[in-house]
C-alpha positions as CSV (number, residue, x, y, z in Angstrom):
1,M,15.5,-37.5,38.5
2,I,14.5,-34.2,36.9
3,R,12.1,-34.2,33.8
4,I,11.8,-31.7,30.8
5,E,9.4,-31.4,28.7
6,I,8.4,-28.8,25.6
7,E,5.7,-27.4,24.3
8,Q,5.3,-28.0,20.3
9,D,1.9,-27.2,18.6
10,G,0.3,-27.0,21.6
11,E,1.5,-30.8,22.9
12,W,4.0,-31.2,25.7
13,V,6.7,-33.5,24.5
14,P,9.6,-34.5,26.5
15,V,13.3,-34.0,26.0
16,D,15.6,-37.0,26.4
17,G,18.8,-36.4,27.0
18,V,19.0,-33.3,29.0
19,R,22.3,-33.1,31.8
20,S,21.9,-29.3,32.8
21,V,19.2,-26.1,32.3
22,E,19.5,-22.7,32.4
23,L,16.7,-21.1,32.7
24,H,16.5,-16.6,31.9
25,Q,13.6,-14.8,32.8
26,A,13.1,-11.0,31.2
27,E,10.6,-8.7,31.2
28,P,8.7,-8.5,27.7
29,E,9.2,-5.0,25.6
30,P,6.9,-2.8,26.1
31,V,4.2,-2.5,22.9
32,P,3.8,1.0,21.6
33,V,0.6,2.7,22.4
34,I,-0.7,4.6,19.3
35,T,-4.0,6.9,20.2
36,W,-6.6,7.7,17.9
37,Q,-5.0,11.4,17.5
38,T,-2.2,10.2,16.5
39,A,-3.7,7.5,14.1
40,L,-5.8,10.0,12.5
41,H,-3.1,12.4,12.5
42,T,-0.9,10.0,10.2
43,A,-3.1,9.1,8.2
44,T,-4.1,12.2,7.0
45,T,-0.6,13.2,6.5
46,V,-0.4,10.4,4.4
47,M,-3.9,11.3,2.2
48,A,-2.5,14.8,1.8
49,E,0.8,14.0,0.5
50,L,-1.5,11.4,-1.7
51,I,-3.7,14.3,-2.9
52,R,-0.8,16.1,-3.6
53,R,1.1,13.7,-5.7
54,I,-1.6,13.5,-7.6
55,E,-3.1,17.5,-8.1
56,Q,1.0,17.4,-9.5
57,A,0.6,14.5,-11.9
58,S,-3.0,16.1,-13.2
59,R,-0.8,19.3,-13.9
60,A,2.1,18.0,-15.3
61,F,-0.5,16.2,-17.5
62,Q,-2.5,19.0,-18.8
63,S,0.7,21.0,-19.3
64,T,1.6,18.4,-22.1
65,G,-1.6,19.4,-23.9
66,L,-3.6,16.2,-23.8
67,A,-6.2,17.1,-21.4
68,D,-8.4,20.0,-21.3
69,E,-9.1,21.6,-17.8
70,S,-11.4,18.8,-17.1
71,G,-8.8,15.7,-17.8
72,K,-11.0,15.3,-20.7
73,L,-8.1,13.9,-23.3
74,L,-7.8,15.9,-26.5
75,R,-7.4,14.1,-30.0
76,R,-4.8,16.0,-32.0
77,D,-5.3,13.4,-35.2
78,R,-8.4,14.5,-36.7
79,P,-11.1,17.6,-36.3
80,A,-13.4,17.6,-34.1
81,W,-16.5,17.3,-36.6
82,Q,-15.3,14.0,-37.4
83,S,-16.4,10.5,-36.1
84,P,-14.3,9.1,-33.4
85,Y,-13.8,6.1,-35.8
86,G,-12.0,8.4,-38.4
87,P,-13.0,9.6,-41.9
88,P,-16.1,7.3,-43.4
89,H,-14.0,4.4,-45.8
90,R,-14.3,5.5,-49.5
91,R,-16.3,3.6,-51.6
92,R,-15.1,1.7,-55.1
């Protein structure tokens, strides 16, 4: 008599009604080894690409005339001497 059990959730459970079993043995696929140099190179490459994109977007934004060299937004809808809230309301 052959008794077959399988493991489910950490517990062995009997399998009824099995007439034959075929077992295959295979070696697991090798796990790629990443050295710290490769990881550092990958991280610096990704960061350099992100910095390049940010600088490119910043230059494009500054070329629109909506920002100065420091990236501060420029307002074109009122003179610089006015309050950021616009001109004072007229009194009646």
